[in-house]
Every structure is written in structure tokens, then in C-alpha cells.
N, C-alpha and C positions, 0 to 999 in steps of 0.2 A: 395723535400724531407720533406719539412715542413708540407705538407698536411697530411701525415700519422699520426703524433702525434695528430693532430687536430681531425682526424676521429676516432682514437683510444680513445682519451679522451672523445669524444662525445658518443662513444659506451659504454665506461666504465660508463659514467654518466647515460646513459639510463638503463644499467644493474643494477646499484646500486639503482636508484630511483624506478625501478620496484620491486626489492627485498624488499626495505623498504616499499613500498606501500602494497605488499603482506603480509608482516609481520604485518603491522598495521591493515590490514583488518582481518586477522586471529585472532589477539589479540582482536580486537573489537567484533568479533563474539563470542570468548570464554568468554569475560566479560559479554556480554549480555545473553549468555546461562547459566551462573552461577548465574545470579541475581535471587533473590527470589520473585520479583514482578510478580504477575500474574494478568491478566485482568479477571475480574469477569463476563464478558459478555458472557453468554451461548446462549441465544436465542434472541428474538426480544426485544428491549428496549421499555418499556412502558412509555408513557409520563405522565405528571402531569396535563394535561388539564382537566378542568371540563366541556368542551363543549360536547354536544351531537351530534351524527351523524345525519345530516339532509339529507334525500334522496329527490331527485327531483321527484315530483309527476306530471309527464306530462301525458296528455291524448291522446298523439299521439299513433298510432299503433306501431311505431318503439320502443318507450320507453316501452310500455307494453310487446312487444316481447323480448326486452333486459332484462327486469326485470324477466320475466318468465323463460328465459334461465339461467340467472345469479343465481337464487335461487337454 
């Protein structure tokens, strides 16, 4: 007879922790949805590098074919 209260208390514990977790998750989503911070990233982020793009200038027929198709 002592096992029933233990099972019931475990079940109650799981129910309450599930409810608390769901409320916390919904609250967190509501707070994040109401915040005014927006990310300003619309497209591709351009870097600040001053380096120029250097293409490989190979004289093999495979590289010539690749560059002719890639252009």
C-alpha cells in the first residue's frame, strides 16, 4: 500500500514540472516576440577586407574548360 502514494507523488511531480516548463517556454517566447531589437541583416554581409580576388591562371585544358563554363 505504500507504493501507491510514491507512484502518485512521482506522477504529480512530473505533471507539475511539465506545466511549469511549458509556462516558462511560452513566457520566454512571448518576451522575445515583444522585444524591439531587430537584426539588420537583410542580405549577404560584405566584409571589410582590402584584398583583391586572385583567380588561378592554369594552362591546362580542364581549367580553361571550367572557366569558360563558369563565366
